[in-house]
C-alpha positions as CSV (number, residue, x, y, z in Angstrom):
1,I,16.4,3.7,9.2
2,N,16.2,0.4,7.3
3,A,14.7,0.8,3.8
4,E,14.2,-2.9,3.3
5,Y,10.8,-2.9,4.9
6,M,9.8,0.1,2.8
7,G,10.8,-1.7,-0.4
8,R,8.8,-4.8,0.6
9,A,5.7,-2.6,1.3
10,F,6.1,-0.9,-2.1
11,Q,6.5,-4.2,-4.0
12,A,3.4,-5.6,-2.2
13,S,1.2,-2.6,-3.1
14,K,2.2,-1.7,-6.6
15,N,0.3,-3.2,-9.5
16,V,-2.6,-4.3,-7.2
17,D,-4.9,-2.1,-9.3
18,K,-4.8,-3.7,-12.7
19,G,-6.3,-0.6,-14.3
20,S,-4.4,1.4,-16.8
21,S,-1.7,3.4,-15.2
22,Q,-0.2,6.2,-17.3
23,L,3.0,6.0,-15.3
24,G,3.8,2.3,-15.8
25,P,4.2,-0.7,-13.5
26,D,7.0,0.8,-11.3
27,Y,4.7,3.3,-9.6
28,V,2.0,3.2,-7.0
29,T,-1.3,4.6,-8.4
30,R,-3.6,6.8,-6.4
31,S,-6.0,3.9,-5.8
32,E,-3.0,1.8,-4.4
33,F,-1.7,4.5,-2.1
34,R,-3.9,3.6,0.9
35,L,-2.7,0.0,0.5
36,L,0.9,1.2,0.4
37,L,0.4,3.0,3.7
38,E,-1.1,-0.1,5.3
39,Y,1.8,-2.2,4.1
40,L,4.3,0.3,5.3
41,K,2.8,0.1,8.8
42,R,2.7,-3.7,8.8
43,Y,6.2,-4.1,7.4
44,F,7.5,-1.6,9.9
45,E,5.9,-3.6,12.7
46,L,7.7,-6.7,11.3
47,F,10.9,-4.8,11.2
48,V,10.6,-3.9,14.9
49,M,9.8,-7.5,15.8
50,F,12.8,-8.7,13.8
51,E,15.1,-6.2,15.4
52,R,13.9,-7.3,18.9
53,L,15.0,-10.9,18.0
54,D,18.3,-9.9,16.5
55,E,20.4,-9.7,19.6
56,G,23.7,-9.4,17.7
57,D,22.6,-6.4,15.6
58,D,23.9,-8.1,12.5
59,H,20.6,-8.0,10.6
60,R,20.2,-11.7,10.9
61,I,18.7,-14.1,13.5
62,N,20.7,-17.2,14.3
63,E,19.3,-20.3,15.9
64,Q,20.5,-19.3,19.4
65,E,18.8,-15.9,19.2
66,F,15.6,-17.6,17.9
67,L,15.5,-20.1,20.7
68,H,16.3,-17.4,23.3
69,A,13.2,-15.5,22.0
70,G,10.7,-18.2,22.9
71,R,8.7,-16.0,25.3
72,K,8.5,-13.1,22.8
73,L,7.4,-15.5,20.0
74,E,4.7,-17.0,22.2
75,A,3.5,-13.5,23.2
76,W,3.2,-12.7,19.4
77,G,1.0,-15.8,18.8
78,L,3.4,-18.6,18.0
79,N,3.0,-22.2,19.3
80,V,6.5,-22.7,20.7
81,S,6.4,-26.4,21.2
82,D,9.1,-27.0,18.6
83,L,11.3,-24.0,18.3
84,P,14.3,-25.8,16.6
85,G,11.9,-27.2,14.0
86,E,10.2,-23.8,13.6
87,F,13.7,-22.2,13.0
88,K,14.3,-24.6,10.2
89,K,11.0,-23.6,8.6
90,V,11.8,-19.9,8.8
91,D,15.3,-20.4,7.4
92,R,14.0,-21.3,4.0
93,N,17.4,-21.0,2.3
94,G,19.1,-23.3,4.9
95,G,21.8,-20.8,5.6
96,G,21.6,-21.1,9.4
97,Q,20.5,-17.5,9.7
98,I,17.0,-16.0,9.3
99,L,17.0,-13.0,7.0
100,F,14.5,-10.2,7.1
101,Q,12.7,-11.4,4.0
102,E,12.4,-14.9,5.4
103,F,11.1,-13.6,8.7
104,C,8.5,-11.4,7.0
105,D,7.2,-14.3,4.9
106,W,7.0,-16.6,7.9
107,A,5.5,-14.0,10.3
108,L,2.8,-13.0,7.8
109,E,2.0,-16.7,7.2
110,K,1.7,-17.3,10.9
111,H,-0.2,-14.1,11.5
112,L,2.2,-13.0,14.2
113,T,1.5,-9.6,15.8
114,E,3.3,-7.8,18.6
115,C,1.0,-6.7,21.3
116,V,1.9,-3.1,22.0
117,S,0.9,-1.7,25.4
118,S,0.2,1.9,25.8
């Protein structure tokens, strides 16, 4: 299991409660725990979405994989009129590959959600 999404959820939830924590800033307090669970769920969903786009199983999405995923992206709520341009927006470091962190930041900004059928 990939721990990166868990780390992102932890970082997003810790220190939200600015009250005094006896344990310090590297711990989630009792009042932040519910938020941690919500973030774990959301980042796990993003991880599943990312893995569905990563056809090469190399933990990166190249431009070809991104363009090939147009229907999935549209189903998740993206306007797919300019996929090459959108790829450049997601690839914030300009490395030619979308990393999980870049994908999460972009997907959260675009409010993308995968519709799960039962």
